[in-house]
N, C-alpha and C positions, 0 to 999 in steps of 0.2 A: 504494500500500500504506500503510495506516495503522499507525503504530507506537504500541504502547501504552506509556505512560510507565512507566519502571522503578519509579517510586515507587508507582504505583497497584497494581502486581502484588505489591509487597513489603509492602503495608500490613498491619499486624497489628491485631487488635482491642485497643482500650485496656482495661486493667483498670478495673473500676468502683471508684470511691472512695466511701467511706461507712462507716457503722458495721458493716455486715455483711461488709465486705471486710477489715477490719483487726481482728484479735483483740488484745485488750490483753495486755501482757506477763505479767500475773498470772493469766491465764486457766488456764494449766496447773496452777497451785497450787490454784485453786478446784476444778478438775475432780478433782484428787487428793483433796481434802477431801470432796467429794461422794461419790466412790467409796468412801472409807474409811467414811463415815457410812452409806452404803447397805449395805456389807458388815456393819457392826456391827448394823444393824437387821434384816437378813436372818438373821443368826446368832441374835439375841435372839428372833426370832419362830419359830425352828426348834426341833425336839427336840434339836438338838446344843448347845443353850445351856449345858448342864452337862457336856458331853462333855469328854474329854481332848483335848489339843492335836492329836494325829495325826488324830482324827476331824474336828475343826474345820478342819484344813488340807485334808483330803480334800474336805469339804463346800464350802469357799470356792473351792477350785481348780476344782471343777465349774462354778462360776459365772463363771469366767474371771478371777478376781483373780490378780495376779502376786505373787511372793514378798514384795515390799516392802509391798504393800497388805495382804496376809495378816498379815505381821509386825506392822504397825501396828494391825490390828483385834484380834489376839489378844494383844497386848503381848509380843511376842517379837522375835527378831532375824531378818533375812532369811537368814542362814546356817543357822540352825536350821530354818527353813521349807524351805529348799532341800534340806537333808539329809533331812528327813522326806519330802519329795516324791520324792526318789530312792529311799528305802526303799519307799514306796508303789508306785512304778513297778516295782521289782524283784519285789515280792510279787505284783503283778498279772500280770507276765510269767510267773512260776512257775505261777500258777493256770491261765493260758492254755495253757501247755505240758502241764500235768497233764490238762487237759480233752481234749487231742488224742489 
C-alpha cells in the first residue's frame, strides 16, 4: 500500500504576488473621491441640478450612493441625508398602502 504524504494532500495554492494582488492602502480614499466626483457629474448632467435637496437625495440614492457620499456631493451632513431618506421611505410606504 502506498501512503500519500500528508504534506502533499494538505498543500494549498500560494497566493500570487504582484501589483494586482496587493491594493495600496490609499486605494479606498481614491475610490471614494471617484464616487463623489461621479455623483457630482451625474447630478450636474441631470434635470435635478437645480432641485431641492430631498429631490437630489432621492435621485442619488437610486444610483446607489450611500448617505456619506450623498452628503459630500450635495454639501450636507450624513445625518440630514439619513433623515431625508427615512422620510422618503415613509412616504413611499404610505403611497404603496394607499394603492392596495
